[in-house]
C-alpha positions in Angstrom: 76.6 67.8 60.7 76.5 65.3 63.5 80.0 66.5 64.7 78.7 70.0 64.7 75.6 69.1 66.8 77.8 67.1 69.2 80.1 70.1 69.6 77.1 72.4 70.2 75.7 70.0 72.7 78.9 69.8 74.7 79.3 73.6 74.6 75.8 74.0 76.0 76.4 71.3 78.6 79.9 72.3 79.7 80.3 75.8 78.6 79.2 77.4 81.9 82.2 75.7 83.6 84.6 77.7 81.5 82.5 80.8 81.3 82.6 81.7 85.0 86.4 81.0 85.1 87.1 83.2 82.1 84.9 85.9 83.5 86.6 85.7 86.9 90.1 85.8 85.3 89.2 88.8 83.1 87.7 90.6 86.1 90.7 90.1 88.4 93.1 91.1 85.6 91.2 94.3 84.8 90.8 95.2 88.5 94.5 94.8 89.2 95.6 96.6 86.0 93.2 99.5 86.5 94.1 99.7 90.2 97.8 99.9 89.3 97.1 102.5 86.6 95.1 104.6 89.1 97.7 104.3 91.9 100.6 105.1 89.6 98.7 107.6 87.5 100.1 106.2 84.3 99.5 103.2 82.1 102.5 101.1 81.3 103.2 97.5 80.1 104.5 96.6 83.6 101.0 97.2 85.0 99.6 94.6 82.6 102.5 92.2 83.3 101.9 92.5 87.0 98.2 92.1 86.6 98.7 89.0 84.5 101.3 87.6 87.0 99.0 88.2 90.0 95.9 86.7 88.2 97.9 83.7 87.0 99.3 83.1 90.4 95.9 83.4 92.0 94.3 80.9 89.7 97.2 78.3 90.0 98.2 78.6 93.7 96.1 75.6 94.6 98.7 73.5 92.7 101.5 74.4 95.1 104.7 76.3 94.6 105.3 74.9 91.2 101.8 75.9 90.1 102.2 79.3 91.5 105.4 79.9 89.6 103.8 78.5 86.4 100.8 80.8 86.9 103.1 83.8 87.3 104.9 82.9 84.1 101.7 82.1 82.2 100.0 85.4 83.4 103.0 87.5 82.6 103.4 85.9 79.2 99.8 86.7 78.3 99.6 90.1 80.2 102.4 91.7 78.2 100.9 91.2 74.7 97.4 92.1 76.0 98.8 95.3 77.5 100.7 96.1 74.4 97.6 95.7 72.3 95.6 97.9 74.6 98.2 100.6 74.6 98.4 100.5 70.8 94.7 101.0 70.7 95.0 104.0 73.1 97.7 105.4 70.8 95.4 105.0 67.7 92.6 106.8 69.6 94.9 109.8 70.1 94.4 110.2 73.8 95.0 107.8 76.6 92.5 107.4 79.5 94.9 109.1 81.9 95.3 112.1 79.5 91.6 112.3 79.1 91.0 112.1 82.9 93.6 114.8 83.6 92.2 117.0 80.9 88.7 116.7 82.3 90.0 117.3 85.8 91.8 120.4 84.7 88.7 121.7 82.8 86.5 121.1 85.9 89.0 122.9 88.1 89.2 125.9 85.7 85.4 126.0 85.5 85.0 126.0 89.3 87.8 128.6 89.7 86.0 130.9 87.2 82.7 130.4 89.1 84.3 131.2 92.4 85.9 134.3 91.0 82.6 135.5 89.6 80.9 135.0 93.0 83.7 136.8 94.7 83.4 139.8 92.4 79.6 139.8 93.0 80.2 139.9 96.7 82.6 142.9 96.3 80.0 144.7 94.2 77.3 144.1 96.7 79.6 145.3 99.5 80.4 148.6 97.6 76.7 149.1 96.9 75.8 148.7 100.5 78.5 151.1 101.7 77.4 153.7 99.2 73.8 153.4 100.2 74.3 153.8 104.0 74.1 157.6 103.9 71.1 157.9 101.5 67.4 157.7 102.2 65.5 154.4 101.8 63.8 155.4 98.5 67.1 156.0 96.7 68.5 152.7 97.8 65.5 150.9 96.6 65.7 152.6 93.1 69.4 151.5 92.7 68.7 147.9 93.5 
């Protein structure tokens, strides 16, 4: 029980030092991997490997060239399994984020196209009505509308 209390005290006392580092590491990793996926318009393991390598290098570059290379190796070694796990979860879900995004984009385009075509047909109908009504008296035009 005393060991448990000592561990809890040290976690409370020193936990914030690790928490911001872990949060910053996860944020940089996700920003890079998401940016690569958006730029390339596909999700691959190489995106996660590159994100891990970049993040590892960023967090170890203050140790010199040796630390930079070590950070690249460490980041790549942990980025590949993390990416594989995420891609497996996408596969189990049945639809990747890119497939979902492209499907939603296509549906929105089709909806806007249908709306545009209906407005265009309405304009044509109004143009025909106006051309038919030019030769008639005002009362007849008002009844038709």
